[in-house]
N, C-alpha and C positions, 0 to 999 in steps of 0.2 A: 555291158556297164562296168566300171572299175569298182571293185568292193572296198569297203573300208577297213582299214588296219584293226585288228583285233583290240588293240588298246583303245582305238578311237571309238568302237562299238560301246565298250565299258564306259567310257567317259560320258557317252550320249545317254546310256542307260541312268547313271547315276544323277544326271542333270535332271533326267525326265522325273525321277522319283522325288528330287528335293523339290520339284515344282508341283507335285501332286498335293491336295489338301489331306491334312492329317486330322485325327480325332482328339488331340492334344489342346487344352483349353489355353486360351490366349492369357498372357500375364493381366493380372487384375489392375484395374485402373485406380490410380490414387484419388481418394474422395478429395475434394477441395471444399474450402470454407472462407468466408470472408474476414479479414482482421486489419486492425490498424498497426502498420508494421515502421518502426524506426527504420528508414533505409540508408540514413546518414544523420550524424549529430546535428542539431540545430533546429530553429522554429519550422523551416520548410522540410525537413526530414521525415515527417510523419505522414504517410498515406495509406489508403484503404487499398489492399491487394488480395488478389485470391492465393491462398497458400494451402499447402496438404493439412488435412485435418490430423491432429495427433491422435496416437493410441496410447493405452495406458501399459505402463511398464509394470514389472512385477508389485511395486510398493504404490502403486498410482490408482487414482480414480479419475475417469473421464467425466468432466462436468459440461453438460449442455448449458451455456452461460443464459441466464435470464436477465439478469441486470449487473452492471459494475459502475464503481463510483470512481469519480476523477480526483486525483489529490495533488497537492503541490510537489510531492515527489515525482510524479509522473512528468512533469515540466523538467525537474532538475535531470531525471535520467535522460529524456529526449534530448536535452540540451548538452549531455555529456559531462556534467557537473561530477559525476561519481566514475568517470571512465577509467581513472587511474586505480580505482579501488574496487569497482565492480565491472569485472572483464566481460561486459556483453559483446557479442559479435554480431555486428550489423550482417543482414537484417534481423531483428528480433521484433516481436509483438509486444505493445506497451500495456499498462494496466495492473494494477496492484491489488484491487478488491474485487471480489465476486460472489454472486448468489446465483444458485441454480441447481440443476438436477443431474444425479450421477446416472450415467447411460452406459458405463462398462467399467469393470473392476480387475486389476491385476491378480494375477494367480495368487499372490501373498496376502491379499488384503481381506481381512476378516471383520472389521468393525463397520463397513458400509455396503450397502447392496444397490443394485440398480433400482432406480425409483426414488432413492433417498433426496430429500431437500436439503441442501447443504449451504453453508457458506464459508469464505476463506480468504486469507491474504496468503497467497503463494509465496514460497520462500524465494530470496533474492536469487538471481541468474535463472529462475524458472517462472517468471512473471508472464503476463500476455492475456489478461482478462479482456481487453478490447478485440473480442474476437467472438466466434460463433461456439466454439468449444475450447477447453483448455484441460490438459493432463496435470494434476496435482498430487505431490506426495501426500498420501493419507495422514500423516504426521502433521499436515498444515490444515486439515479440513476437519469441521465439526456439523454436527446437525444445525440445521437453520432454526432460530427461535422461533416457534409456531405461531406467537402473537404478532409476528413481523410480516409484512409482504417481502416479496423478494426484492423490491425496490429500497425498501426501509433496510432489509437485512445486508444488502450490497453496501449501504452506507456505514456499517459497523466496523469490519475487521479491523482495518489499519488504525483508526483512530482510538477504538476500544483497547486493543493492545497497546498502543503508545501510551494511552492513559494509565492503564493498569501497570506497565512494566516501569514507566517513568515514577509512579507515585509510590507503588509497593516495593517492586524489585531494587530500583535505584535509590529512592529517597527514605524508604522505610517508613512510610506516613504512618502515624498514630493518631487517635483522636485527640483533639484538641491542638494539633499543630495548625500553624498559620501558613496559608500558602497563597501566593499571587500567581494568578493565571492571566496571561495577556491574550488578548483577542478572543473574549469568551463567547463572542456570537458566532464564530467561525466554526468550521466543520471539526476541527481538532478542540478547540477551547470548549465548545459546549459541550463536548464529551468529557473532558478534563474536569471541568466544574462539576458535573452530575457525580463522577468516580470520586472527587475528592470528598463531596459531601456524605456520599455513603461510606467513606472510611471516617467519617468524624470531624473532618477538618473545618476550621474557620477560614472561607474562601472569600478572597477579593480577586476582582476581575477588572480588566480595562475594557470596554466596548465604546462603539459610536453611539450616538444620542438615539437612534431608531432602534437599536437592540437592548437598551437599559431594562426593560420590563421584561423582555424574553429571558435575560440571563438572571434576573431575579426570579423569574418563575423556574429556571433550572436549579436553583438553590444557593446563588451567589448572595453572601452576606453584606457584601460592600462593593459597589460599582464605581468606578472611575469613568467619567466621561471623558474620552482622551482628546475630543475635539475642544474642550473647554478647560481640563484640569491637567496638570502634571502629576503623575503618580508618585515620583520621586519626592515630591514636596508634602505628600498627604501620609504616606504609608512608611511604617517603620518598625522593626523587630520581627521580620517574617522567618519562618523557618525555611520556606523553599519558594522558589519562583521558576516558573515554566515559562519559557521565552520562546517565540515563534515568529519572532521578527529580525533579531539580529542586531548588529551594527551599534549605534549609540543607545538604542533601547535596552540592549543587554548590558552594557556597560552602566547604565544608570539603575539597572535591576540588582546589581550588587550592592547598592547602597541602602537598599531598603531591607536587607538580611540582617538578622542579628548575628553575633559571633559565632562562628561554626555552621552557619547555614550554608545552602545549597542552591546554585542557580544553575538550571538545566536548560541547555538549548536546543532544538530539535534542527536548527538551520546552520549551525556551527559558530565559530570554526571547529573543526574535528581535533580531538585530544588524543593522546597515546592510549587511552583505554579503548577507543574506536579501533585501534589497528589491532588490538588482541581480539576484539569481537569478530572481525571480519577474517581472522586467521592470517595476518600478515603483520607478525611482530617486527619485522624488518624496517617496518615503515614508522615505527614509534618515534625516531629522532626527527622525522620529518613533520609528524604531526604534532611533536613538542615544540617545534619552530612555529607551526601555524597557529597555535593557541598560545604562544608565549606572551603576548600581550595581555589577552584577558586574563590568563593565569596568575601574571605578575599583578594585576590590579585587584584580583579576587585576594591572593597572598597579603597584600597591603592592608585590606579592609579586614581581615581575619575569617575570610569565607572560602569557599570551594567553589569550583566551576566543572562542570561536566558535559561533554556533547552526548547526546541521546539518539540513538538510530535503532529503532524497534526491531524485533525478529519475529519471523513466522512461528506461531505455536497453536496448534489445533486444541491441546488440551486446555489452554487458557480460554479459547474461544467457547470450549464446551461449559467450562465455569462460569463465564459471563453470560451465558444464554439465559440461565433461569433469572438474572437480574433484568433482562428485557423482557421476559415473558410475564414477570411479576410487577413490572412498571417502575421498579427502581431506577432503572436506567430507560432511556428512550432515544430514538436517532431523531436527529434534526436535519432535515432536507431543505434546502433552497428552491431547486426545481429540477426537473427530468429533461432528458434529450432523448430523441428516438437515436438507436444505435448508429444510422448512417449519419447523425449528427454529432458525432464524436469530436470532430475538429472545432466544432463550434462550442461545445461542452468545454474542451479543452482552453479555447480562447476566453470563456467566461470566467473560467477559475482564475486565469492569468491576470484578469482585471483587478482581482483581490477584493472584489465587494460582496461577494457571496456571504449570505447569512446562514450558513448551515452547508451540508454536502450536497454536491452535483452528481446526480445519477445518470447513466446512459442505460436505456432499456432496449429488449428485443421485443417487447410487446407494445403492439400499436394502441391498445386500450389502458396503458398506465396510467 
């Protein structure tokens, strides 16, 4: 029989060795989790999919989500209303509020440990609370108020931070100031009413007939039933208005302010100050054009207009926690949905009839 050439023998040997089993470990499998992800902008672009579970970076805590609340902001981000300003890259997980348990900490984290019960509003471009786990910068996290359930705590971060930052940081509210808060029975309005009363303000609010007693119980001094009354014909001389409706409601709100008063809107139009907040000063001229109409109306009346977009702040959440533990502030929930019903929860919020926050929970007994 003809022998194989020497170089052919070598090739066969190498091929045989490659085929033999080795003692090296296989590459680790990616651990997956369920998340509600924006695959494309628009109402139909949010879907439940399996994605890789995140890990904690050096300054992160990995949180197992127990509950997350749904905000109008989720709809706006899902629909791409901020896509020119907040550069999310699809696909990305949605959700801005969370309460859960720390399961992993980054190498540089010192303030939190595994097992801590926390709540947070993750910073922009790092959202994603409609998931089983989320990695959050430790600067955005605070220990959960002990008096609140996870579902209650999940309803707090965004609205509590928004209320505090709008009234204290932006408006500089002091005891005796008069403030009008629109939609006092809603998720945001119900929190702003409480914070304003805590700060010593005289509080007026607009509300549906069914919510009048609720907002009075939260501390409102004067309630305008918007189904029967026009607030602009009743109120005057206010220091601050917080508007969450926009359009003609915002324009009318300017007329109830005293000279030098401030109208704050959480729905826009955005103004040049917002360009600075998000670190895009080159957009100031664009936003000046977008807010030109309302700014001109405000100037004519001798008042001021400001668009407000809250920022993540774990230190502020830590300061707010005792107010919830002590009963000064309390979360207002409308209803909870199971995690796999997150799309239904989003649809319910979009109907605009919720009397408080909507929460999705991973606990079947919540």
